[in-house]
N, C-alpha and C positions, 0 to 999 in steps of 0.2 A: 775868549775861552772857546768859542765855537770854532774859530780858525785853528786853534791848537788841536782840538779833537779831530778836525779834518786832516791835518798833517799827520797826526798819529795813525789814523786809519789808512792813509796812503802808504805810510812807512810799513805798517804791518802787512798790507797787501803785497807790497814789493818784496818783502822778506819771504812771504808765503809763495809767491811766484818763483822766486829764486830757488827755494827748496824743492818745489815741484819740478822745475827744470833739471835740478841736480839729480833728483830721483829718476826722472825720465832718461837722463843721460846714462845713469848707472844701469837701468833696465835695458836700454838699447845696447850698451856695451856688453851686458851679460848675454843678450840674445845673439849678438854678433859672435861672441866667443863660443856659444853653444853651436851656432851654425858652422863655425870653423871646425869644432871638434867633430860634428857629424860629417862634415865634408872629408875630414882626415880619415875617419873610420870607413866611410864609403869608399874612399880611394884605396884604403888597405884591402877592403873586401873585393874591390874590383881587381886589384892586383892578384889576390889569391884566386879569384874567379878565373882570370886569364891564365893563371898558372895551371890550374887543373883542366881548363878547357883545351889546353894543348894536347891532351890525350883525346884523340879523335873519337867522337861518337858517330856511329854509322848504322844504317840499315842496309841489309843485303838480301839478294835473291840469287842462289847458286844452283847451277845444274851440275850434278855429280854422276860420274860413272864409277861403279864399284865392282870389284871382282872378289868373290868370297869362296873359301873352302869351308863350308858351313858345318859348325859343330852342332847346330840345332837339328839339321837333317840327319846327321850322323847319329845323334841320340834318338831321333824318331825311329830310325831303322833298328837300333839296338834295344829298344824298349821291350820287344818280344823276348829278348834274351834275359830280361829281369825275372822271368818265370822259371828259370832253371831249377831253383829249389822246389818250387811248386810242382814241377814235372818229374820229380825224382822217381816216382813210382808209376808214371804213365809211359805210354809208348810214343811220346811225341816231344822228346827233348830237342830244343832248337838252339843252334849256334849260328850266329849271323856274321857274315863277312861283307859289309857294304862297300860299294865303290861309288862314292858320291861325285868326285871330281870338282872342278871349279865351275862356278856359276857367275854370269855377268848380269848386271842390272843397271837401269837408269833411274835416277831419283832427283830430289831437290832438297835444298835447305833454305829456310827462311828465318831471319833473326835480326837481332840488334846487338851491337858491341859498344863498349865504352859508355854505358849509361852512367852519368855522374852520380856519385853518392857522397861527394866531398873531395877534399884535396888528395886524400890518400886511398881512395876506394872508387872502383868502377865495377859495373856488373854487366852480364851478358845473358841474352836469351836466345834459344835455338829450338826450332822445330825441323825435324828431318824425316824423310820417307824415301825408301828405295824398294822397288819390286824386282824380283829375280825370277827367271824362267829357265827350265832345263827339260830336255826330252830324253836324257841319257843317264838315268840313275839305275844302278844294278845292286841287287842284294842276294848273294849266294848264301842260302840257308840250309844247314845240315840238319836233317831230321833222322832220328833213329827209333825204330820200334823194337825194343829189346826182346820182349817175349810176350806171349799171350797164352792163357790157360784154357783148356777145354776138358770137360769131363771125360774120363776114360784113361787109357794108358798114357803115362808120362811121355813115352817116345813119340806118340802122335800129338801130344799137346804142345810140345816145344816148337815155337815158331819165332824166328828172328829175322829182322830186315833192317837195312841201313839205306837211306836215300838222301840225296842232295838236291834241293830244289833251287832254281835260279829265277828270281823275280825281276822282270824288266818294267821299270816305272816310266811312264810317259805322261806328258802334260802335268809337270810338276811346277809348283809355285812356292816362293818364299817371299813374305812381306815383312819389312823391318821398319820400325818407327822409333823415334827418340824425341823426347821433350826435355830440354835441359835448362838449368839456371846455374850460373857460376858467378862468384864475386872475386875480383882481383884486388888484393891488398898491396898498395904501392909504398913500401917503406922508404924509398929513396926519391919520392916525387918532388920534394922541395930542394933537393941537392942540385948543384951546378953541373954535375957529371951527367951528360946526356946519355952516356952508355948504360947508366944504371937507373935513370929516372923512370924508365918504362918497365923495369923488372917487377913482376908481380907474383905473389903467392896466391894460388887459385884454390878456392874452397867452394864446393857446390854439391848439387844433387841432380839426378836425371831419372826420368822414367823411360825404360827401354823394353821393347816387346818384339817378339817374332811369331809369325804364324806360317806354318809349313803345311802344304797339302800335296800328297803324293798319290798317284794313280797307276795301278798295274792291271793291264787287260790280258795278260798271259803269263804263264810260268812254264819253265822248262825243267823237266826231270833230267838232270845231266848224268846221273849214275844211280845204280841201285843194286843191291845184292839181297836175294831171298834165299834163306837156308831152311829147308824143310826136310826133316828126317835125313840129315847129312847130304841132301841133294842141293847143290848151289846153282842158282840161275842168275845170269847177268842181264840186267835190263838196259837196253839201248836208250839213249836220250830221246825224249819225246816231248812234244808241245801239248799243253793242256789248254785248249781254247775256251773252256768253260770257266776258267778261274778268273775272278775279278777281285782285286784287293785295293782298298783305299786306306790311307793313314792321314790323320789330322793331328798336328802337334802344335800346341800353343804354350808360350812361356812369357811371363811378364816380370820385370824386376824394378825395384826402387834402389838405385845405387847412390852411395856416397862417393864423392869425387875429391881428390887432392892432387895438386900439381903446381906447375910453374908456367908463367906466360912471359913473353918478351917481345918487344917490337923496337925497331930502330929505323929512323929516316936516313937513308943512305944518300939521297939527293933530293933536290927540290921536287916535291910531289911524288916521291918514290919511297916506299916503305916495305921492309921485310918484317915478318913476324914468325914466331915459333911458340908452340905450346906442347907440353908433356903432361899427361894425366894418368893417374892410377885410380881405378874404380873397383868397388866391391859391393855386392848386393847386401842390403840390410833387410829387405822384404822381398818375397817372391811368391809366385803362384804358377802352376802349370796344369794343362789339361791334355789328355791323350785319348785318342780313339782310333782303333783299326777295325776294319770289317772285311771279311773275305767270304765270297760266295763260291761254292765248289760242289763237287759230287764226290761221295765216298761209296765204296762198295763193300758189302758184307757177304762173304761166302758161307752162308748159314741158312738152315731150314729148321724153323721152330726149335732153335737151341741145339741142333745136332750139327757138328762140324762137318765141313765138306770133306769127302773122302780123298785123301792125298793120292790114292792109287788111280782114281778116275775123276779128276777135278772137272773135266768137261761135262760130266753128267749131272753136275750140281748147278743149280741156278746161281747167277751172280746179280745180287740186288744193287742197284745204283740209286743212292738217296741224295737228293739236293739238300745241302746244309749251309747255314750261314754261321760262321764263328766270328767272335768279336772280343775285343778288350776295350774297356772304357773306364775312365776315372781321372781323378786329380793326382798331382804329385808335387812334392816340394823339391826345389832346386836352388842352386846358388851359382853365382858367376863372379869371377874376378879377372882382371887383366889390365892392360894399358893401351893407350892410344897416343900417337904422335902426329902432329900436323904442322906444316910450314907453308907459308904463302908469300906472294909477291904482289904488292898493292901499288897501283898507278893511279894518281889523281889527275884526271883530264881537265876538270874545272874545279872551282871552289866547292861545288856541291855534288859532283859526280865523278865516279872512277870505275875501274875494272880490277878484278882480282883473279889470280891464278893460284891454285893450291894443290897440295898433295898430302896424303895421310896414310898411316899404317895403323892397324887395329889387331890386337891379339887378345883373346879371352878364352878362359876354360869354363865350360858349362858342365855342371855336375848334378845329377839327380841324387838327392840324399834320402828321400823317402817316397814311397809310392802307395797310392790307394786305388790303383788300377786293378780291375777285376775282369776275369773272363768267365764264360760258362764252364760249369763242371765238365771235365773231359771224359765223356762217355766212351770215346774210342779206345780208352785203355782197359775197358772191361773185358774185351776178348771176343771170341767167336760165339760162345754159347752163354746167353744170359736170359733169354726170354722165359724159359721154363725153370731156370735154376732158382731155388728158394733161398739157399744160403750162399751169398756171394763170397768171393775170395777176399782175404784180409788185405792183400795188396791192392785189389781193385777198390775196396772201400777207402784205403789210404790215398789212392790216386784221385778219387772223386773229391775227398775232403780237401786235399792240398790244392787242387786246381780251382776250388771254390773260394780260396782265400785271396786277398790282395797280393800283388807281386812281392815276393820275399827277397829277391835279389839274385845275382849281383846287379847293381844299378849302373847305368852307363855314365861315362865322363868323356867328353871330347873337346878338342881345341877348335876354336873358330878364328880363322885368319882372314883379314880383309885388307885390300889396298884400294885407295880412292884417289881420283883426279877430279878437279872441279874448276869451273869458271863462273865468276859471279859479276853481277852489276851492283855497284856499291853507291849508296846515297849518303853523303857525309853532311854533317851539320854541327 
Protein backbone atom coordinates (compact mmCIF):
# COMPACT_ATOMS: atom_id res chain seq x y z
CA UNK A 1 0.00 0.00 0.00
CA UNK A 2 2.83 2.28 0.84
CA UNK A 3 4.63 1.51 -2.43
CA UNK A 4 1.45 2.26 -4.39
CA UNK A 5 1.22 5.68 -2.81
CA UNK A 6 4.88 6.35 -3.66
CA UNK A 7 4.34 5.41 -7.30
CA UNK A 8 1.25 7.59 -7.41
CA UNK A 9 3.12 10.61 -6.07
CA UNK A 10 5.93 10.10 -8.58
CA UNK A 11 3.42 9.88 -11.39
CA UNK A 12 1.65 13.07 -10.29
CA UNK A 13 4.95 14.91 -9.99
CA UNK A 14 5.95 13.74 -13.47
CA UNK A 15 2.68 15.01 -14.94
CA UNK A 16 3.06 18.34 -13.12
CA UNK A 17 6.63 18.72 -14.43
CA UNK A 18 5.45 18.03 -17.95
CA UNK A 19 2.70 20.62 -17.67
CA UNK A 20 5.14 23.15 -16.32
CA UNK A 21 7.56 22.50 -19.15
CA UNK A 22 4.75 22.84 -21.68
CA UNK A 23 3.69 26.15 -20.13
CA UNK A 24 7.27 27.34 -20.12
CA UNK A 25 7.67 26.41 -23.79
CA UNK A 26 4.50 28.32 -24.65
CA UNK A 27 5.69 31.35 -22.71
CA UNK A 28 9.09 31.16 -24.38
CA UNK A 29 7.47 30.84 -27.81
CA UNK A 30 5.24 33.82 -27.05
CA UNK A 31 8.25 35.87 -25.96
CA UNK A 32 10.16 34.95 -29.11
CA UNK A 33 7.13 35.85 -31.22
CA UNK A 34 6.80 39.22 -29.46
CA UNK A 35 10.49 39.92 -29.94
CA UNK A 36 10.12 39.10 -33.61
CA UNK A 37 7.21 41.51 -33.92
CA UNK A 38 9.15 44.22 -32.13
CA UNK A 39 12.09 43.62 -34.42
CA UNK A 40 9.86 43.90 -37.47
CA UNK A 41 8.35 47.18 -36.25
CA UNK A 42 11.80 48.48 -35.39
CA UNK A 43 13.04 47.56 -38.85
CA UNK A 44 10.07 49.35 -40.43
CA UNK A 45 10.72 52.42 -38.31
CA UNK A 46 14.37 52.27 -39.21
CA UNK A 47 13.45 52.13 -42.89
CA UNK A 48 11.13 55.12 -42.50
CA UNK A 49 13.82 56.89 -40.53
CA UNK A 50 16.35 56.32 -43.28
CA UNK A 51 13.77 57.50 -45.79
CA UNK A 52 13.26 60.92 -44.26
CA UNK A 53 16.88 61.25 -43.19
CA UNK A 54 17.85 61.42 -46.83
CA UNK A 55 16.53 65.00 -46.70
CA UNK A 56 19.73 66.58 -45.42
CA UNK A 57 19.76 68.43 -42.14
CA UNK A 58 22.37 71.15 -42.05
CA UNK A 59 23.63 74.12 -40.14
CA UNK A 60 25.25 76.96 -42.04
CA UNK A 61 27.03 80.27 -41.68
CA UNK A 62 26.78 82.48 -44.76
CA UNK A 63 28.50 85.74 -45.66
CA UNK A 64 26.27 87.85 -47.90
CA UNK A 65 26.74 90.92 -50.06
CA UNK A 66 23.53 92.80 -50.75
CA UNK A 67 22.69 95.72 -53.00
CA UNK A 68 19.48 97.58 -52.24
CA UNK A 69 17.40 100.39 -53.65
CA UNK A 70 15.76 101.06 -50.34
CA UNK A 71 12.04 101.71 -50.03
CA UNK A 72 12.62 102.29 -46.32
CA UNK A 73 14.88 105.31 -46.93
CA UNK A 74 12.59 106.53 -49.71
CA UNK A 75 9.67 106.56 -47.28
CA UNK A 76 11.81 108.24 -44.62
CA UNK A 77 12.51 111.15 -46.96
CA UNK A 78 8.89 111.34 -48.10
CA UNK A 79 7.38 111.40 -44.60
CA UNK A 80 7.64 115.20 -44.47
CA UNK A 81 5.34 115.24 -47.48
CA UNK A 82 2.63 113.51 -45.44
CA UNK A 83 1.96 116.95 -43.84
CA UNK A 84 0.69 118.50 -47.07
CA UNK A 85 -2.91 118.61 -45.84
CA UNK A 86 -1.75 120.00 -42.49
CA UNK A 87 0.17 122.77 -44.29
CA UNK A 88 -2.71 123.82 -46.52
CA UNK A 89 -2.96 127.24 -44.80
CA UNK A 90 0.68 127.70 -43.88
CA UNK A 91 3.53 129.14 -45.86
CA UNK A 92 5.67 126.00 -45.88
CA UNK A 93 4.21 123.45 -48.23
CA UNK A 94 6.83 120.76 -48.88
CA UNK A 95 7.10 118.50 -51.93
CA UNK A 96 10.01 116.08 -51.88
CA UNK A 97 11.93 114.53 -54.76
CA UNK A 98 14.46 112.18 -53.11
CA UNK A 99 17.42 110.66 -54.95
CA UNK A 100 18.38 107.60 -52.91
CA UNK A 101 20.36 105.47 -55.36
CA UNK A 102 21.71 102.00 -54.64
CA UNK A 103 23.37 101.06 -51.36
CA UNK A 104 25.72 98.13 -50.81
CA UNK A 105 26.22 96.24 -47.60
CA UNK A 106 27.87 93.19 -46.06
CA UNK A 107 26.08 90.90 -43.66
CA UNK A 108 25.67 87.32 -42.51
CA UNK A 109 23.09 84.57 -42.18
CA UNK A 110 23.03 81.86 -39.54
CA UNK A 111 20.58 79.00 -39.63
CA UNK A 112 19.54 75.37 -39.81
CA UNK A 113 17.82 73.58 -42.68
CA UNK A 114 16.01 70.28 -42.87
CA UNK A 115 15.19 69.89 -39.18
CA UNK A 116 13.22 66.60 -39.17
CA UNK A 117 9.61 66.60 -38.08
CA UNK A 118 8.63 63.25 -39.55
CA UNK A 119 8.65 61.64 -42.94
CA UNK A 120 6.67 64.36 -44.68
CA UNK A 121 7.84 67.48 -42.90
CA UNK A 122 11.04 69.41 -42.24
CA UNK A 123 11.62 72.88 -40.85
CA UNK A 124 14.13 75.70 -41.21
CA UNK A 125 15.46 78.46 -38.94
CA UNK A 126 17.21 81.66 -40.05
CA UNK A 127 18.80 84.73 -38.49
CA UNK A 128 20.04 87.40 -40.89
CA UNK A 129 21.67 90.82 -40.51
CA UNK A 130 23.01 93.31 -43.08
CA UNK A 131 24.40 96.82 -42.60
CA UNK A 132 24.40 99.40 -45.40
CA UNK A 133 26.21 102.73 -45.66
CA UNK A 134 25.92 105.63 -48.10
CA UNK A 135 27.35 109.13 -48.27
CA UNK A 136 25.37 110.30 -51.28
CA UNK A 137 21.66 110.70 -50.61
CA UNK A 138 19.93 113.81 -51.90
CA UNK A 139 16.46 115.22 -51.33
CA UNK A 140 15.26 118.15 -53.43
CA UNK A 141 12.47 119.76 -51.42
CA UNK A 142 10.21 122.40 -52.88
CA UNK A 143 8.88 124.91 -50.38
CA UNK A 144 6.42 127.70 -51.09
CA UNK A 145 5.37 130.64 -48.94
CA UNK A 146 2.22 131.68 -50.70
CA UNK A 147 1.28 134.80 -48.77
CA UNK A 148 1.63 136.66 -45.51
CA UNK A 149 -0.71 139.29 -44.09
CA UNK A 150 0.31 142.56 -42.45
CA UNK A 151 -1.92 145.22 -40.96
CA UNK A 152 -2.48 148.09 -43.32
CA UNK A 153 -2.92 148.40 -47.04
CA UNK A 154 -3.54 145.11 -48.87
CA UNK A 155 -1.07 146.18 -51.57
CA UNK A 156 1.72 146.26 -49.01
CA UNK A 157 0.49 143.17 -47.23
CA UNK A 158 0.74 140.74 -50.14
CA UNK A 159 4.00 138.80 -50.09
CA UNK A 160 4.68 135.64 -52.11
CA UNK A 161 7.78 133.47 -52.34
CA UNK A 162 8.73 130.14 -53.86
CA UNK A 163 11.92 128.32 -52.97
CA UNK A 164 13.51 124.93 -53.58
CA UNK A 165 15.90 123.54 -50.99
CA UNK A 166 18.35 120.74 -51.72
CA UNK A 167 19.43 118.61 -48.76
CA UNK A 168 22.61 116.55 -49.02
CA UNK A 169 22.73 113.64 -46.57
CA UNK A 170 26.09 112.28 -45.48
CA UNK A 171 26.99 109.47 -43.07
CA UNK A 172 23.78 107.54 -43.70
CA UNK A 173 23.12 104.05 -42.42
CA UNK A 174 20.53 101.33 -42.93
CA UNK A 175 20.41 98.20 -40.74
CA UNK A 176 18.26 95.21 -41.71
CA UNK A 177 17.47 92.15 -39.59
CA UNK A 178 15.31 89.09 -40.17
CA UNK A 179 14.44 86.12 -37.95
CA UNK A 180 12.48 83.44 -39.76
CA UNK A 181 10.92 80.03 -39.27
CA UNK A 182 9.46 77.97 -42.08
CA UNK A 183 8.16 74.43 -42.47
CA UNK A 184 8.28 72.42 -45.69
CA UNK A 185 5.49 69.89 -46.25
CA UNK A 186 6.81 67.08 -48.51
CA UNK A 187 3.78 65.38 -50.14
CA UNK A 188 5.91 63.17 -52.41
CA UNK A 189 8.55 62.14 -49.86
CA UNK A 190 7.60 58.44 -49.95
CA UNK A 191 7.48 58.23 -53.74
CA UNK A 192 10.10 56.59 -55.91
CA UNK A 193 10.41 59.61 -58.21
CA UNK A 194 13.51 61.44 -56.97
CA UNK A 195 12.60 64.53 -58.98
CA UNK A 196 9.48 65.07 -56.85
CA UNK A 197 10.52 63.66 -53.48
CA UNK A 198 12.12 66.95 -52.35
CA UNK A 199 9.37 69.25 -53.59
CA UNK A 200 7.97 71.09 -50.59
CA UNK A 201 5.11 73.45 -49.82
CA UNK A 202 6.54 76.12 -47.53
CA UNK A 203 4.55 77.77 -44.74
CA UNK A 204 6.15 80.05 -42.19
CA UNK A 205 6.54 83.38 -40.48
CA UNK A 206 9.35 85.87 -39.99
CA UNK A 207 10.13 88.98 -38.03
CA UNK A 208 11.66 91.67 -40.25
CA UNK A 209 12.96 95.11 -39.29
CA UNK A 210 14.76 98.14 -40.76
CA UNK A 211 16.46 101.05 -39.02
CA UNK A 212 17.50 104.06 -41.14
CA UNK A 213 19.54 107.03 -39.90
CA UNK A 214 20.21 110.01 -42.21
CA UNK A 215 22.32 113.10 -41.53
CA UNK A 216 22.52 116.34 -43.51
CA UNK A 217 25.02 119.05 -42.51
CA UNK A 218 24.18 121.52 -45.26
CA UNK A 219 21.39 122.55 -47.54
CA UNK A 220 21.46 124.42 -50.79
CA UNK A 221 18.83 126.93 -51.86
CA UNK A 222 18.86 126.14 -55.54
CA UNK A 223 16.26 128.67 -56.66
CA UNK A 224 13.90 131.27 -55.28
CA UNK A 225 11.50 133.97 -56.36
CA UNK A 226 10.33 136.82 -54.16
CA UNK A 227 7.45 138.93 -55.37
CA UNK A 228 6.74 142.08 -53.36
CA UNK A 229 4.44 144.79 -54.76
CA UNK A 230 4.93 143.37 -58.27
CA UNK A 231 8.73 143.55 -57.89
CA UNK A 232 10.30 140.15 -58.67
CA UNK A 233 13.75 139.22 -57.40
CA UNK A 234 15.60 136.02 -58.37
CA UNK A 235 17.72 134.53 -55.62
CA UNK A 236 20.92 132.81 -56.76
CA UNK A 237 21.77 129.40 -55.28
CA UNK A 238 23.47 129.60 -51.92
CA UNK A 239 24.68 127.19 -49.27
CA UNK A 240 23.34 127.38 -45.74
CA UNK A 241 26.17 126.05 -43.51
CA UNK A 242 24.11 126.45 -40.33
CA UNK A 243 21.47 123.95 -41.34
CA UNK A 244 21.66 120.51 -39.75
CA UNK A 245 18.98 117.85 -40.31
CA UNK A 246 18.71 114.28 -39.01
CA UNK A 247 16.10 111.64 -39.77
CA UNK A 248 15.50 108.39 -37.91
CA UNK A 249 13.05 105.90 -39.41
CA UNK A 250 12.30 102.48 -37.91
CA UNK A 251 9.89 99.83 -39.16
CA UNK A 252 9.17 96.32 -37.85
CA UNK A 253 6.96 93.63 -39.36
CA UNK A 254 5.62 90.21 -38.51
CA UNK A 255 5.11 88.51 -41.88
CA UNK A 256 3.21 85.42 -42.96
CA UNK A 257 5.12 83.41 -45.56
CA UNK A 258 3.84 81.02 -48.24
CA UNK A 259 5.92 79.43 -50.98
CA UNK A 260 7.64 76.44 -52.58
CA UNK A 261 10.98 74.76 -51.99
CA UNK A 262 12.85 72.26 -54.13
CA UNK A 263 16.21 70.50 -54.11
CA UNK A 264 17.83 67.92 -56.34
CA UNK A 265 21.06 65.96 -56.10
CA UNK A 266 22.52 66.25 -59.60
CA UNK A 267 25.72 64.32 -58.82
CA UNK A 268 27.37 62.57 -55.93
CA UNK A 269 27.70 65.23 -53.22
CA UNK A 270 26.38 68.02 -55.45
CA UNK A 271 22.93 69.49 -54.89
CA UNK A 272 21.00 72.43 -56.30
CA UNK A 273 18.08 74.05 -54.55
CA UNK A 274 15.47 76.72 -55.21
CA UNK A 275 12.86 78.52 -53.14
CA UNK A 276 10.15 81.05 -53.95
CA UNK A 277 8.27 82.86 -51.18
CA UNK A 278 5.45 85.37 -50.99
CA UNK A 279 5.19 87.33 -47.76
CA UNK A 280 2.79 89.89 -46.32
CA UNK A 281 2.76 91.66 -42.99
CA UNK A 282 0.10 90.78 -40.42
CA UNK A 283 1.45 93.03 -37.65
CA UNK A 284 3.62 96.13 -37.97
CA UNK A 285 4.93 99.15 -36.13
CA UNK A 286 6.96 102.19 -37.16
CA UNK A 287 8.67 105.17 -35.56
CA UNK A 288 9.75 108.40 -37.26
CA UNK A 289 11.75 111.35 -36.02
CA UNK A 290 13.30 114.25 -37.89
CA UNK A 291 15.02 117.26 -36.40
CA UNK A 292 16.37 120.34 -38.17
CA UNK A 293 18.42 123.11 -36.63
CA UNK A 294 18.40 126.36 -38.57
CA UNK A 295 18.11 130.15 -38.44
CA UNK A 296 15.05 132.10 -39.56
CA UNK A 297 14.82 135.85 -40.15
CA UNK A 298 11.92 138.16 -39.41
CA UNK A 299 11.89 141.61 -40.99
CA UNK A 300 9.69 143.09 -38.29
CA UNK A 301 9.89 145.67 -35.48
CA UNK A 302 7.28 145.33 -32.73
CA UNK A 303 4.63 144.11 -35.12
CA UNK A 304 5.26 146.76 -37.81
CA UNK A 305 6.20 145.39 -41.21
CA UNK A 306 9.46 146.33 -42.83
CA UNK A 307 9.11 149.22 -45.26
CA UNK A 308 9.41 147.75 -48.78
CA UNK A 309 10.67 151.11 -50.06
CA UNK A 310 13.74 151.04 -47.79
CA UNK A 311 14.28 147.52 -46.46
CA UNK A 312 17.93 148.25 -45.62
CA UNK A 313 16.80 150.64 -42.87
CA UNK A 314 14.87 147.95 -41.11
CA UNK A 315 16.59 145.48 -38.76
CA UNK A 316 16.78 141.82 -39.83
CA UNK A 317 16.32 139.50 -36.86
CA UNK A 318 17.93 136.04 -37.14
CA UNK A 319 16.50 133.57 -34.68
CA UNK A 320 17.90 130.06 -34.05
CA UNK A 321 15.13 127.51 -34.22
CA UNK A 322 14.79 123.75 -34.07
CA UNK A 323 11.90 122.12 -35.90
CA UNK A 324 11.03 118.48 -35.57
CA UNK A 325 8.50 115.80 -36.35
CA UNK A 326 8.14 112.79 -34.11
CA UNK A 327 5.76 109.88 -33.61
CA UNK A 328 4.66 106.39 -34.51
CA UNK A 329 2.99 105.20 -37.68
CA UNK A 330 1.27 102.11 -39.07
CA UNK A 331 2.71 100.47 -42.12
CA UNK A 332 2.37 97.33 -44.22
CA UNK A 333 4.67 95.34 -46.46
CA UNK A 334 4.12 92.70 -49.11
CA UNK A 335 6.36 91.19 -51.73
CA UNK A 336 8.30 88.15 -52.85
CA UNK A 337 11.79 86.70 -52.67
CA UNK A 338 13.55 84.12 -54.81
CA UNK A 339 16.68 82.20 -53.90
CA UNK A 340 18.72 79.53 -55.61
CA UNK A 341 21.94 77.84 -54.61
CA UNK A 342 24.60 75.29 -55.40
CA UNK A 343 25.65 72.93 -52.64
CA UNK A 344 28.91 70.93 -52.70
CA UNK A 345 29.57 68.29 -50.03
CA UNK A 346 33.31 68.02 -49.46
CA UNK A 347 33.08 65.40 -46.71
CA UNK A 348 30.25 63.55 -45.03
CA UNK A 349 29.80 66.37 -42.55
CA UNK A 350 31.16 69.48 -44.25
CA UNK A 351 30.41 71.39 -47.44
CA UNK A 352 30.28 74.78 -49.09
CA UNK A 353 27.42 76.64 -50.68
CA UNK A 354 27.07 79.43 -53.24
CA UNK A 355 23.75 81.27 -53.50
CA UNK A 356 21.99 84.17 -55.19
CA UNK A 357 18.70 85.85 -54.40
CA UNK A 358 16.27 88.58 -55.43
CA UNK A 359 13.86 90.43 -53.16
CA UNK A 360 11.14 92.93 -54.06
CA UNK A 361 8.68 94.43 -51.60
CA UNK A 362 6.32 97.40 -51.33
CA UNK A 363 6.43 99.43 -48.11
CA UNK A 364 3.28 101.50 -47.53
CA UNK A 365 2.48 103.83 -44.63
CA UNK A 366 -1.25 103.47 -43.94
CA UNK A 367 -1.68 105.76 -40.93
CA UNK A 368 0.47 108.22 -39.03
CA UNK A 369 0.65 109.64 -35.51
CA UNK A 370 3.68 111.78 -36.31
CA UNK A 371 3.33 115.36 -35.10
CA UNK A 372 5.33 118.56 -35.49
CA UNK A 373 5.37 121.83 -33.62
CA UNK A 374 2.65 124.27 -34.59
CA UNK A 375 3.94 126.26 -37.56
CA UNK A 376 4.31 129.79 -36.23
CA UNK A 377 6.11 130.90 -39.38
CA UNK A 378 2.78 131.03 -41.16
CA UNK A 379 1.53 133.82 -38.91
CA UNK A 380 3.18 136.52 -40.98
CA UNK A 381 5.26 139.60 -40.26
CA UNK A 382 3.15 141.41 -37.72
CA UNK A 383 1.88 139.42 -34.74
CA UNK A 384 3.52 140.72 -31.59
CA UNK A 385 1.06 143.58 -30.96
CA UNK A 386 -1.89 142.17 -32.85
CA UNK A 387 -4.82 141.23 -30.60
CA UNK A 388 -7.10 139.55 -33.16
CA UNK A 389 -5.20 137.04 -35.32
CA UNK A 390 -6.20 136.27 -38.88
CA UNK A 391 -8.52 133.29 -39.39
CA UNK A 392 -6.14 131.64 -41.83
CA UNK A 393 -3.31 132.04 -39.35
CA UNK A 394 -5.38 130.29 -36.69
CA UNK A 395 -6.26 127.52 -39.18
CA UNK A 396 -2.58 127.13 -40.06
CA UNK A 397 -1.58 126.77 -36.40
CA UNK A 398 -4.40 124.30 -35.71
CA UNK A 399 -3.73 122.07 -38.73
CA UNK A 400 0.01 121.95 -38.16
CA UNK A 401 -0.55 120.88 -34.55
CA UNK A 402 -2.41 117.74 -35.73
CA UNK A 403 -0.78 114.41 -36.65
CA UNK A 404 0.14 114.01 -40.30
CA UNK A 405 -3.05 113.82 -42.39
CA UNK A 406 -1.47 112.66 -45.64
CA UNK A 407 -0.83 111.73 -48.30
CA UNK A 408 1.26 108.88 -46.91
CA UNK A 409 4.28 107.48 -48.77
CA UNK A 410 4.56 104.13 -50.51
CA UNK A 411 7.83 102.89 -52.04
CA UNK A 412 9.32 99.77 -53.55
CA UNK A 413 12.31 98.05 -52.02
CA UNK A 414 14.46 96.03 -54.43
CA UNK A 415 17.40 93.86 -53.32
CA UNK A 416 19.87 91.48 -54.91
CA UNK A 417 22.07 89.20 -52.85
CA UNK A 418 25.12 86.98 -53.34
CA UNK A 419 26.30 84.61 -50.63
CA UNK A 420 28.94 82.03 -49.77
CA UNK A 421 28.43 79.65 -46.85
CA UNK A 422 30.14 76.98 -44.81
CA UNK A 423 27.71 74.10 -44.34
CA UNK A 424 27.82 71.46 -41.60
CA UNK A 425 25.70 68.44 -42.51
CA UNK A 426 24.41 65.72 -40.22
